[in-house]
LOFILO-305854 format. One record per residue (C-alpha): z, y, x; residue number from 1. Coordinates in nm, 3 decimals. Layout:
N
+---------+---------+---------+-----+
!       w !       v !       u ! num !
+---------+---------+---------+-----+
!       Z !       Y !       X ! NUM !
...
+---------+---------+---------+-----+
//
This chain:
443
+---------+---------+---------+-----+
!       w !       v !       u ! num !
+---------+---------+---------+-----+
!  -0.567 !  -2.374 !  -7.739 !   1 !
!  -0.260 !  -2.401 !  -7.520 !   2 !
!   0.043 !  -2.195 !  -7.621 !   3 !
!   0.060 !  -1.890 !  -7.381 !   4 !
!   0.439 !  -1.910 !  -7.380 !   5 !
!   0.426 !  -2.264 !  -7.244 !   6 !
!   0.195 !  -2.144 !  -6.966 !   7 !
!   0.439 !  -1.867 !  -6.873 !   8 !
!   0.728 !  -2.110 !  -6.868 !   9 !
!   0.530 !  -2.347 !  -6.647 !  10 !
!   0.448 !  -2.067 !  -6.401 !  11 !
!   0.811 !  -1.951 !  -6.395 !  12 !
!   0.928 !  -2.301 !  -6.311 !  13 !
!   0.669 !  -2.352 !  -6.034 !  14 !
!   0.841 !  -2.342 !  -5.687 !  15 !
!   0.631 !  -2.070 !  -5.526 !  16 !
!   0.690 !  -2.043 !  -5.149 !  17 !
!   0.917 !  -2.346 !  -5.144 !  18 !
!   0.863 !  -2.545 !  -4.827 !  19 !
!   0.820 !  -2.918 !  -4.868 !  20 !
!   1.072 !  -3.137 !  -4.690 !  21 !
!   0.952 !  -3.286 !  -4.362 !  22 !
!   0.979 !  -3.664 !  -4.366 !  23 !
!   1.074 !  -3.817 !  -4.031 !  24 !
!   1.100 !  -4.182 !  -3.934 !  25 !
!   1.375 !  -4.320 !  -3.714 !  26 !
!   1.175 !  -4.286 !  -3.393 !  27 !
!   1.102 !  -3.921 !  -3.462 !  28 !
!   1.468 !  -3.858 !  -3.540 !  29 !
!   1.585 !  -4.017 !  -3.216 !  30 !
!   1.327 !  -3.831 !  -3.010 !  31 !
!   1.440 !  -3.502 !  -3.162 !  32 !
!   1.806 !  -3.586 !  -3.101 !  33 !
!   1.745 !  -3.690 !  -2.740 !  34 !
!   1.563 !  -3.364 !  -2.670 !  35 !
!   1.785 !  -3.125 !  -2.868 !  36 !
!   2.136 !  -3.270 !  -2.874 !  37 !
!   2.387 !  -3.075 !  -2.657 !  38 !
!   2.534 !  -3.397 !  -2.516 !  39 !
!   2.199 !  -3.480 !  -2.359 !  40 !
!   2.172 !  -3.129 !  -2.214 !  41 !
!   2.515 !  -3.178 !  -2.053 !  42 !
!   2.410 !  -3.516 !  -1.916 !  43 !
!   2.088 !  -3.375 !  -1.772 !  44 !
!   2.279 !  -3.088 !  -1.610 !  45 !
!   2.508 !  -3.341 !  -1.440 !  46 !
!   2.205 !  -3.522 !  -1.297 !  47 !
!   2.064 !  -3.195 !  -1.166 !  48 !
!   2.398 !  -3.114 !  -1.003 !  49 !
!   2.405 !  -3.454 !  -0.832 !  50 !
!   2.046 !  -3.417 !  -0.711 !  51 !
!   2.125 !  -3.073 !  -0.571 !  52 !
!   2.423 !  -3.224 !  -0.389 !  53 !
!   2.187 !  -3.474 !  -0.222 !  54 !
!   1.962 !  -3.192 !  -0.102 !  55 !
!   2.265 !  -3.003 !   0.018 !  56 !
!   2.395 !  -3.302 !   0.215 !  57 !
!   2.054 !  -3.370 !   0.371 !  58 !
!   2.030 !  -3.005 !   0.470 !  59 !
!   2.325 !  -3.053 !   0.705 !  60 !
!   2.097 !  -3.262 !   0.928 !  61 !
!   1.874 !  -2.964 !   0.998 !  62 !
!   1.929 !  -2.689 !   1.258 !  63 !
!   2.069 !  -2.354 !   1.150 !  64 !
!   1.881 !  -2.036 !   1.244 !  65 !
!   2.084 !  -1.717 !   1.217 !  66 !
!   1.952 !  -1.364 !   1.252 !  67 !
!   2.188 !  -1.071 !   1.302 !  68 !
!   2.180 !  -0.699 !   1.379 !  69 !
!   2.496 !  -0.512 !   1.480 !  70 !
!   2.505 !  -0.136 !   1.530 !  71 !
!   2.813 !   0.020 !   1.692 !  72 !
!   2.935 !   0.344 !   1.847 !  73 !
!   3.251 !   0.360 !   2.059 !  74 !
!   3.426 !   0.553 !   2.339 !  75 !
!   3.663 !   0.268 !   2.428 !  76 !
!   3.651 !   0.240 !   2.806 !  77 !
!   3.609 !  -0.137 !   2.823 !  78 !
!   3.352 !  -0.155 !   2.543 !  79 !
!   3.154 !   0.138 !   2.680 !  80 !
!   3.127 !  -0.026 !   3.020 !  81 !
!   3.037 !  -0.359 !   2.865 !  82 !
!   2.770 !  -0.199 !   2.647 !  83 !
!   2.615 !  -0.034 !   2.950 !  84 !
!   2.610 !  -0.368 !   3.130 !  85 !
!   2.441 !  -0.545 !   2.839 !  86 !
!   2.191 !  -0.257 !   2.818 !  87 !
!   2.138 !  -0.297 !   3.195 !  88 !
!   2.180 !   0.075 !   3.269 !  89 !
!   2.504 !   0.100 !   3.471 !  90 !
!   2.482 !   0.383 !   3.730 !  91 !
!   2.680 !   0.438 !   4.048 !  92 !
!   2.851 !   0.737 !   3.888 !  93 !
!   2.977 !   0.512 !   3.611 !  94 !
!   3.184 !   0.325 !   3.869 !  95 !
!   3.388 !   0.630 !   3.958 !  96 !
!   3.743 !   0.627 !   3.827 !  97 !
!   3.725 !   0.942 !   3.610 !  98 !
!   3.410 !   0.814 !   3.440 !  99 !
!   3.554 !   0.466 !   3.399 ! 100 !
!   3.871 !   0.596 !   3.239 ! 101 !
!   3.716 !   0.862 !   3.020 ! 102 !
!   3.361 !   0.760 !   2.932 ! 103 !
!   3.157 !   0.931 !   2.668 ! 104 !
!   3.075 !   0.759 !   2.342 ! 105 !
!   2.788 !   0.512 !   2.346 ! 106 !
!   2.560 !   0.362 !   2.083 ! 107 !
!   2.465 !  -0.004 !   2.095 ! 108 !
!   2.223 !  -0.200 !   1.878 ! 109 !
!   2.265 !  -0.576 !   1.920 ! 110 !
!   1.977 !  -0.787 !   1.778 ! 111 !
!   2.036 !  -1.161 !   1.792 ! 112 !
!   1.860 !  -1.487 !   1.710 ! 113 !
!   2.081 !  -1.797 !   1.726 ! 114 !
!   1.979 !  -2.159 !   1.672 ! 115 !
!   2.252 !  -2.418 !   1.617 ! 116 !
!   2.138 !  -2.780 !   1.643 ! 117 !
!   2.362 !  -3.066 !   1.520 ! 118 !
!   2.320 !  -3.362 !   1.754 ! 119 !
!   2.606 !  -3.600 !   1.669 ! 120 !
!   2.883 !  -3.560 !   1.412 ! 121 !
!   3.031 !  -3.907 !   1.401 ! 122 !
!   2.819 !  -4.012 !   1.101 ! 123 !
!   2.974 !  -3.755 !   0.868 ! 124 !
!   2.643 !  -3.612 !   0.745 ! 125 !
!   2.496 !  -3.956 !   0.675 ! 126 !
!   2.811 !  -4.046 !   0.481 ! 127 !
!   2.782 !  -3.731 !   0.272 ! 128 !
!   2.418 !  -3.814 !   0.198 ! 129 !
!   2.506 !  -4.168 !   0.087 ! 130 !
!   2.789 !  -4.035 !  -0.126 ! 131 !
!   2.564 !  -3.779 !  -0.297 ! 132 !
!   2.289 !  -4.036 !  -0.357 ! 133 !
!   2.536 !  -4.280 !  -0.512 ! 134 !
!   2.674 !  -4.007 !  -0.739 ! 135 !
!   2.318 !  -3.921 !  -0.843 ! 136 !
!   2.253 !  -4.281 !  -0.942 ! 137 !
!   2.587 !  -4.281 !  -1.127 ! 138 !
!   2.484 !  -3.968 !  -1.318 ! 139 !
!   2.150 !  -4.127 !  -1.408 ! 140 !
!   2.325 !  -4.439 !  -1.538 ! 141 !
!   2.568 !  -4.218 !  -1.728 ! 142 !
!   2.272 !  -4.042 !  -1.884 ! 143 !
!   2.130 !  -4.375 !  -2.002 ! 144 !
!   2.471 !  -4.462 !  -2.150 ! 145 !
!   2.485 !  -4.127 !  -2.328 ! 146 !
!   2.133 !  -4.184 !  -2.464 ! 147 !
!   2.229 !  -4.521 !  -2.607 ! 148 !
!   2.543 !  -4.383 !  -2.772 ! 149 !
!   2.337 !  -4.104 !  -2.926 ! 150 !
!   2.081 !  -4.358 !  -3.054 ! 151 !
!   2.365 !  -4.540 !  -3.229 ! 152 !
!   2.492 !  -4.216 !  -3.387 ! 153 !
!   2.143 !  -4.136 !  -3.511 ! 154 !
!   2.112 !  -4.488 !  -3.652 ! 155 !
!   2.443 !  -4.455 !  -3.837 ! 156 !
!   2.340 !  -4.123 !  -3.991 ! 157 !
!   1.981 !  -4.234 !  -4.065 ! 158 !
!   2.092 !  -4.556 !  -4.232 ! 159 !
!   2.379 !  -4.365 !  -4.391 ! 160 !
!   2.124 !  -4.165 !  -4.589 ! 161 !
!   1.956 !  -4.484 !  -4.713 ! 162 !
!   2.292 !  -4.645 !  -4.786 ! 163 !
!   2.401 !  -4.344 !  -4.991 ! 164 !
!   2.073 !  -4.362 !  -5.182 ! 165 !
!   2.135 !  -4.729 !  -5.250 ! 166 !
!   2.478 !  -4.633 !  -5.388 ! 167 !
!   2.306 !  -4.369 !  -5.602 ! 168 !
!   2.083 !  -4.641 !  -5.743 ! 169 !
!   2.383 !  -4.864 !  -5.812 ! 170 !
!   2.569 !  -4.576 !  -5.979 ! 171 !
!   2.260 !  -4.482 !  -6.181 ! 172 !
!   2.223 !  -4.838 !  -6.305 ! 173 !
!   2.592 !  -4.842 !  -6.390 ! 174 !
!   2.564 !  -4.513 !  -6.578 ! 175 !
!   2.261 !  -4.641 !  -6.771 ! 176 !
!   2.456 !  -4.952 !  -6.865 ! 177 !
!   2.756 !  -4.741 !  -6.965 ! 178 !
!   2.536 !  -4.523 !  -7.188 ! 179 !
!   2.397 !  -4.836 !  -7.351 ! 180 !
!   2.752 !  -4.965 !  -7.414 ! 181 !
!   2.839 !  -4.638 !  -7.586 ! 182 !
!   2.542 !  -4.679 !  -7.816 ! 183 !
!   2.625 !  -5.044 !  -7.884 ! 184 !
!   2.993 !  -4.978 !  -7.959 ! 185 !
!   2.910 !  -4.687 !  -8.188 ! 186 !
!   2.659 !  -4.901 !  -8.376 ! 187 !
!   2.904 !  -5.190 !  -8.407 ! 188 !
!   3.179 !  -4.948 !  -8.514 ! 189 !
!   2.962 !  -4.816 !  -8.795 ! 190 !
!   2.894 !  -5.177 !  -8.900 ! 191 !
!   3.266 !  -5.250 !  -8.898 ! 192 !
!   3.233 !  -5.498 !  -8.613 ! 193 !
!   3.418 !  -5.286 !  -8.352 ! 194 !
!   3.726 !  -5.069 !  -8.356 ! 195 !
!   3.740 !  -4.700 !  -8.269 ! 196 !
!   3.920 !  -4.774 !  -7.942 ! 197 !
!   3.613 !  -4.969 !  -7.820 ! 198 !
!   3.399 !  -4.659 !  -7.864 ! 199 !
!   3.653 !  -4.443 !  -7.679 ! 200 !
!   3.684 !  -4.696 !  -7.395 ! 201 !
!   3.306 !  -4.707 !  -7.361 ! 202 !
!   3.294 !  -4.327 !  -7.329 ! 203 !
!   3.570 !  -4.330 !  -7.065 ! 204 !
!   3.370 !  -4.587 !  -6.871 ! 205 !
!   3.062 !  -4.363 !  -6.896 ! 206 !
!   3.251 !  -4.067 !  -6.747 ! 207 !
!   3.373 !  -4.284 !  -6.461 ! 208 !
!   3.016 !  -4.383 !  -6.378 ! 209 !
!   2.908 !  -4.019 !  -6.382 ! 210 !
!   3.178 !  -3.938 !  -6.124 ! 211 !
!   3.063 !  -4.226 !  -5.905 ! 212 !
!   2.707 !  -4.095 !  -5.921 ! 213 !
!   2.824 !  -3.749 !  -5.808 ! 214 !
!   3.017 !  -3.906 !  -5.520 ! 215 !
!   2.711 !  -4.105 !  -5.411 ! 216 !
!   2.490 !  -3.794 !  -5.414 ! 217 !
!   2.746 !  -3.604 !  -5.207 ! 218 !
!   2.754 !  -3.891 !  -4.958 ! 219 !
!   2.375 !  -3.869 !  -4.928 ! 220 !
!   2.391 !  -3.495 !  -4.855 ! 221 !
!   2.667 !  -3.548 !  -4.599 ! 222 !
!   2.475 !  -3.820 !  -4.415 ! 223 !
!   2.162 !  -3.603 !  -4.410 ! 224 !
!   2.362 !  -3.309 !  -4.269 ! 225 !
!   2.508 !  -3.532 !  -3.998 ! 226 !
!   2.158 !  -3.639 !  -3.900 ! 227 !
!   2.046 !  -3.275 !  -3.882 ! 228 !
!   2.339 !  -3.189 !  -3.655 ! 229 !
!   2.254 !  -3.476 !  -3.422 ! 230 !
!   1.894 !  -3.356 !  -3.408 ! 231 !
!   1.996 !  -2.997 !  -3.337 ! 232 !
!   1.853 !  -2.868 !  -3.665 ! 233 !
!   2.012 !  -2.612 !  -3.898 ! 234 !
!   2.185 !  -2.752 !  -4.203 ! 235 !
!   1.953 !  -2.554 !  -4.427 ! 236 !
!   1.640 !  -2.719 !  -4.285 ! 237 !
!   1.426 !  -2.911 !  -4.534 ! 238 !
!   1.415 !  -3.268 !  -4.404 ! 239 !
!   1.392 !  -3.621 !  -4.537 ! 240 !
!   1.396 !  -3.968 !  -4.383 ! 241 !
!   1.128 !  -4.235 !  -4.397 ! 242 !
!   1.176 !  -4.611 !  -4.433 ! 243 !
!   1.509 !  -4.770 !  -4.339 ! 244 !
!   1.541 !  -4.960 !  -4.012 ! 245 !
!   1.758 !  -5.241 !  -3.884 ! 246 !
!   1.782 !  -5.371 !  -3.526 ! 247 !
!   1.692 !  -5.732 !  -3.467 ! 248 !
!   1.979 !  -5.968 !  -3.398 ! 249 !
!   2.006 !  -6.049 !  -3.027 ! 250 !
!   1.962 !  -6.416 !  -2.948 ! 251 !
!   2.154 !  -6.621 !  -2.695 ! 252 !
!   2.509 !  -6.746 !  -2.666 ! 253 !
!   2.805 !  -6.528 !  -2.576 ! 254 !
!   2.800 !  -6.630 !  -2.209 ! 255 !
!   2.435 !  -6.532 !  -2.166 ! 256 !
!   2.491 !  -6.198 !  -2.339 ! 257 !
!   2.797 !  -6.124 !  -2.122 ! 258 !
!   2.593 !  -6.197 !  -1.811 ! 259 !
!   2.315 !  -5.969 !  -1.933 ! 260 !
!   2.569 !  -5.694 !  -2.003 ! 261 !
!   2.721 !  -5.729 !  -1.655 ! 262 !
!   2.378 !  -5.672 !  -1.504 ! 263 !
!   2.227 !  -5.419 !  -1.744 ! 264 !
!   2.510 !  -5.212 !  -1.892 ! 265 !
!   2.458 !  -4.853 !  -1.770 ! 266 !
!   2.829 !  -4.777 !  -1.791 ! 267 !
!   2.906 !  -5.056 !  -1.544 ! 268 !
!   2.621 !  -4.945 !  -1.320 ! 269 !
!   2.763 !  -4.593 !  -1.316 ! 270 !
!   3.104 !  -4.726 !  -1.211 ! 271 !
!   2.952 !  -4.939 !  -0.935 ! 272 !
!   2.771 !  -4.634 !  -0.799 ! 273 !
!   3.097 !  -4.440 !  -0.809 ! 274 !
!   3.261 !  -4.716 !  -0.603 ! 275 !
!   2.976 !  -4.689 !  -0.350 ! 276 !
!   3.026 !  -4.312 !  -0.342 ! 277 !
!   3.395 !  -4.365 !  -0.275 ! 278 !
!   3.313 !  -4.595 !   0.018 ! 279 !
!   3.087 !  -4.327 !   0.163 ! 280 !
!   3.367 !  -4.072 !   0.117 ! 281 !
!   3.597 !  -4.294 !   0.325 ! 282 !
!   3.337 !  -4.309 !   0.603 ! 283 !
!   3.294 !  -3.930 !   0.589 ! 284 !
!   3.665 !  -3.875 !   0.644 ! 285 !
!   3.678 !  -4.133 !   0.924 ! 286 !
!   3.395 !  -3.948 !   1.100 ! 287 !
!   3.645 !  -3.675 !   1.180 ! 288 !
!   3.808 !  -3.910 !   1.430 ! 289 !
!   3.491 !  -3.938 !   1.635 ! 290 !
!   3.359 !  -3.685 !   1.889 ! 291 !
!   3.104 !  -3.428 !   1.777 ! 292 !
!   2.833 !  -3.267 !   1.986 ! 293 !
!   2.620 !  -2.964 !   1.898 ! 294 !
!   2.373 !  -2.746 !   2.086 ! 295 !
!   2.351 !  -2.367 !   2.055 ! 296 !
!   2.056 !  -2.152 !   2.167 ! 297 !
!   2.082 !  -1.774 !   2.153 ! 298 !
!   1.850 !  -1.484 !   2.235 ! 299 !
!   1.975 !  -1.126 !   2.201 ! 300 !
!   1.876 !  -0.767 !   2.273 ! 301 !
!   2.101 !  -0.463 !   2.337 ! 302 !
!   1.978 !  -0.104 !   2.335 ! 303 !
!   2.095 !   0.251 !   2.259 ! 304 !
!   1.840 !   0.255 !   1.975 ! 305 !
!   1.686 !  -0.021 !   1.768 ! 306 !
!   1.463 !  -0.191 !   2.021 ! 307 !
!   1.414 !  -0.484 !   2.256 ! 308 !
!   1.442 !  -0.324 !   2.602 ! 309 !
!   1.730 !  -0.534 !   2.735 ! 310 !
!   1.733 !  -0.905 !   2.652 ! 311 !
!   1.946 !  -1.203 !   2.744 ! 312 !
!   1.970 !  -1.567 !   2.643 ! 313 !
!   2.235 !  -1.837 !   2.638 ! 314 !
!   2.216 !  -2.214 !   2.600 ! 315 !
!   2.530 !  -2.414 !   2.535 ! 316 !
!   2.630 !  -2.767 !   2.449 ! 317 !
!   2.964 !  -2.807 !   2.270 ! 318 !
!   3.152 !  -3.137 !   2.269 ! 319 !
!   3.466 !  -3.152 !   2.053 ! 320 !
!   3.705 !  -3.435 !   1.985 ! 321 !
!   4.012 !  -3.415 !   1.768 ! 322 !
!   4.256 !  -3.600 !   1.992 ! 323 !
!   4.571 !  -3.535 !   1.787 ! 324 !
!   4.623 !  -3.365 !   1.450 ! 325 !
!   4.965 !  -3.488 !   1.345 ! 326 !
!   4.821 !  -3.767 !   1.128 ! 327 !
!   4.623 !  -3.537 !   0.899 ! 328 !
!   4.295 !  -3.725 !   0.938 ! 329 !
!   4.457 !  -4.063 !   0.885 ! 330 !
!   4.626 !  -3.936 !   0.572 ! 331 !
!   4.285 !  -3.823 !   0.446 ! 332 !
!   4.143 !  -4.170 !   0.517 ! 333 !
!   4.432 !  -4.332 !   0.329 ! 334 !
!   4.380 !  -4.103 !   0.032 ! 335 !
!   4.005 !  -4.180 !   0.022 ! 336 !
!   4.080 !  -4.554 !   0.046 ! 337 !
!   4.324 !  -4.527 !  -0.243 ! 338 !
!   4.061 !  -4.352 !  -0.456 ! 339 !
!   3.813 !  -4.627 !  -0.374 ! 340 !
!   4.070 !  -4.892 !  -0.471 ! 341 !
!   4.135 !  -4.711 !  -0.799 ! 342 !
!   3.766 !  -4.706 !  -0.887 ! 343 !
!   3.729 !  -5.072 !  -0.790 ! 344 !
!   4.014 !  -5.163 !  -1.026 ! 345 !
!   3.855 !  -4.955 !  -1.305 ! 346 !
!   3.526 !  -5.136 !  -1.249 ! 347 !
!   3.691 !  -5.476 !  -1.277 ! 348 !
!   3.876 !  -5.363 !  -1.590 ! 349 !
!   3.555 !  -5.231 !  -1.744 ! 350 !
!   3.367 !  -5.552 !  -1.668 ! 351 !
!   3.631 !  -5.750 !  -1.852 ! 352 !
!   3.634 !  -5.500 !  -2.138 ! 353 !
!   3.255 !  -5.508 !  -2.174 ! 354 !
!   3.265 !  -5.887 !  -2.179 ! 355 !
!   3.515 !  -5.878 !  -2.467 ! 356 !
!   3.310 !  -5.615 !  -2.653 ! 357 !
!   2.998 !  -5.830 !  -2.628 ! 358 !
!   3.174 !  -6.140 !  -2.760 ! 359 !
!   3.345 !  -5.949 !  -3.040 ! 360 !
!   3.027 !  -5.764 !  -3.136 ! 361 !
!   2.834 !  -6.090 !  -3.154 ! 362 !
!   3.100 !  -6.244 !  -3.379 ! 363 !
!   3.090 !  -5.946 !  -3.613 ! 364 !
!   2.709 !  -5.943 !  -3.618 ! 365 !
!   2.696 !  -6.311 !  -3.715 ! 366 !
!   2.965 !  -6.251 !  -3.973 ! 367 !
!   2.760 !  -5.965 !  -4.120 ! 368 !
!   2.462 !  -6.201 !  -4.150 ! 369 !
!   2.666 !  -6.445 !  -4.357 ! 370 !
!   2.826 !  -6.169 !  -4.563 ! 371 !
!   2.490 !  -6.019 !  -4.657 ! 372 !
!   2.357 !  -6.354 !  -4.776 ! 373 !
!   2.671 !  -6.417 !  -4.983 ! 374 !
!   2.661 !  -6.066 !  -5.135 ! 375 !
!   2.300 !  -6.116 !  -5.240 ! 376 !
!   2.391 !  -6.440 !  -5.419 ! 377 !
!   2.694 !  -6.272 !  -5.579 ! 378 !
!   2.475 !  -5.998 !  -5.729 ! 379 !
!   2.248 !  -6.255 !  -5.889 ! 380 !
!   2.543 !  -6.441 !  -6.034 ! 381 !
!   2.712 !  -6.121 !  -6.157 ! 382 !
!   2.392 !  -6.008 !  -6.328 ! 383 !
!   2.371 !  -6.337 !  -6.518 ! 384 !
!   2.740 !  -6.321 !  -6.609 ! 385 !
!   2.701 !  -5.967 !  -6.744 ! 386 !
!   2.398 !  -6.071 !  -6.948 ! 387 !
!   2.588 !  -6.356 !  -7.114 ! 388 !
!   2.895 !  -6.146 !  -7.193 ! 389 !
!   2.676 !  -5.869 !  -7.337 ! 390 !
!   2.512 !  -6.116 !  -7.573 ! 391 !
!   2.853 !  -6.242 !  -7.684 ! 392 !
!   2.982 !  -5.887 !  -7.742 ! 393 !
!   2.678 !  -5.791 !  -7.946 ! 394 !
!   2.737 !  -6.100 !  -8.159 ! 395 !
!   3.099 !  -6.001 !  -8.206 ! 396 !
!   3.251 !  -6.299 !  -8.024 ! 397 !
!   3.373 !  -6.115 !  -7.711 ! 398 !
!   3.593 !  -5.803 !  -7.679 ! 399 !
!   3.467 !  -5.483 !  -7.515 ! 400 !
!   3.713 !  -5.523 !  -7.230 ! 401 !
!   3.537 !  -5.843 !  -7.126 ! 402 !
!   3.199 !  -5.670 !  -7.125 ! 403 !
!   3.334 !  -5.376 !  -6.924 ! 404 !
!   3.496 !  -5.617 !  -6.678 ! 405 !
!   3.166 !  -5.801 !  -6.633 ! 406 !
!   2.985 !  -5.471 !  -6.576 ! 407 !
!   3.252 !  -5.355 !  -6.329 ! 408 !
!   3.215 !  -5.681 !  -6.140 ! 409 !
!   2.837 !  -5.635 !  -6.128 ! 410 !
!   2.873 !  -5.276 !  -6.004 ! 411 !
!   3.115 !  -5.394 !  -5.737 ! 412 !
!   2.892 !  -5.675 !  -5.614 ! 413 !
!   2.595 !  -5.440 !  -5.598 ! 414 !
!   2.800 !  -5.188 !  -5.398 ! 415 !
!   2.926 !  -5.469 !  -5.174 ! 416 !
!   2.567 !  -5.573 !  -5.105 ! 417 !
!   2.477 !  -5.215 !  -5.009 ! 418 !
!   2.777 !  -5.201 !  -4.774 ! 419 !
!   2.690 !  -5.542 !  -4.628 ! 420 !
!   2.335 !  -5.434 !  -4.547 ! 421 !
!   2.462 !  -5.118 !  -4.380 ! 422 !
!   2.720 !  -5.319 !  -4.185 ! 423 !
!   2.446 !  -5.560 !  -4.083 ! 424 !
!   2.245 !  -5.282 !  -3.918 ! 425 !
!   2.556 !  -5.131 !  -3.757 ! 426 !
!   2.688 !  -5.456 !  -3.609 ! 427 !
!   2.346 !  -5.544 !  -3.467 ! 428 !
!   2.328 !  -5.200 !  -3.304 ! 429 !
!   2.682 !  -5.233 !  -3.169 ! 430 !
!   2.591 !  -5.566 !  -3.010 ! 431 !
!   2.292 !  -5.408 !  -2.835 ! 432 !
!   2.511 !  -5.117 !  -2.727 ! 433 !
!   2.775 !  -5.354 !  -2.589 ! 434 !
!   2.507 !  -5.534 !  -2.387 ! 435 !
!   2.363 !  -5.199 !  -2.280 ! 436 !
!   2.011 !  -5.230 !  -2.424 ! 437 !
!   2.025 !  -5.004 !  -2.732 ! 438 !
!   1.706 !  -4.808 !  -2.668 ! 439 !
!   1.493 !  -4.647 !  -2.942 ! 440 !
!   1.212 !  -4.897 !  -2.884 ! 441 !
!   1.460 !  -5.184 !  -2.935 ! 442 !
!   1.513 !  -5.090 !  -3.302 ! 443 !
+---------+---------+---------+-----+
//
């Protein structure tokens, strides 16, 4: 029969109510980040602002219909006579001098409908529409750029978790080896084949490996917290990551990749749209030099009370032309041209910078490929070297310091391999980002 105390201890240790950690793969992490990250909310708000600006600019093409109601009471001689005229109730007695000079107060309710129709504005409205549309496309390209940068950040954090766990494995193997060395040195010391200092050195080495294991576990927790922040999740959320990922290495020579980046990079597209918007802004300012023609239609009613007894209409066409303004308009054109020139220069500078980033990223990605292969071979060689030195130490023909050095070299090569694999994933992602094609489905 089972001991009842053991049953109680088992029940006490059982994690009642503890939620299991949700395991998410890289795609799920990126989808959560793209939908929850504040940077993406800011980017989306900028797109909505630009789209609203397009609607606002297009609205200037449409007529304006204004409704108004004005109620007034006055005994001013001129206004009283005018109100009576608009109400169409002037009497002969009102024309007498005493009545003209000292009229009684009068109420007037003016109801008005006015339609203003833009006919020609020198192309200003069309320029505003083109400017707003270009800025909308720039915002959309900026959003794609922000998405790709966020994908890279998620990749760094996601792979950072796996990298930290690989370091934990390396540190655990190192600690296990250090514990074995303590046992070996203590056994050899009892047999008179090792000195006391060997045993003490082995214990110091064991404590060092324990510290490295703590550091690796802290790095894992930090990387997992960074991933939660990117995904918009609380730090206390129970979450784990699935299998590691690594982007594929982009093929093609540097020239082909630079050409692809020039065409596809969303940052460059955003700048080109900004240049187009600046051109439209120049045209909008120049439109002020051209004549403008608008039509106004008005229907109104005037009465002592709110009503429609007396009505009148007016139709007018208004032609305006700014013949001289002291050079204000030309100065505005010059300023808009200078802004366009500035953006054009920034675009050219960015194109050159992106070209360099692509070439440099490709070099580093290829270098990471070679480094990873070399680190893998180094681990195999270090493992064999450690095995041989351990045999020599156990046979009493090698000092402890040689064994500890061989183990330290093995730990270092294992850690270097972990770092190389992480760097391999990062450099491949940076190359895709430099070209402008780092999308979640490309990883």
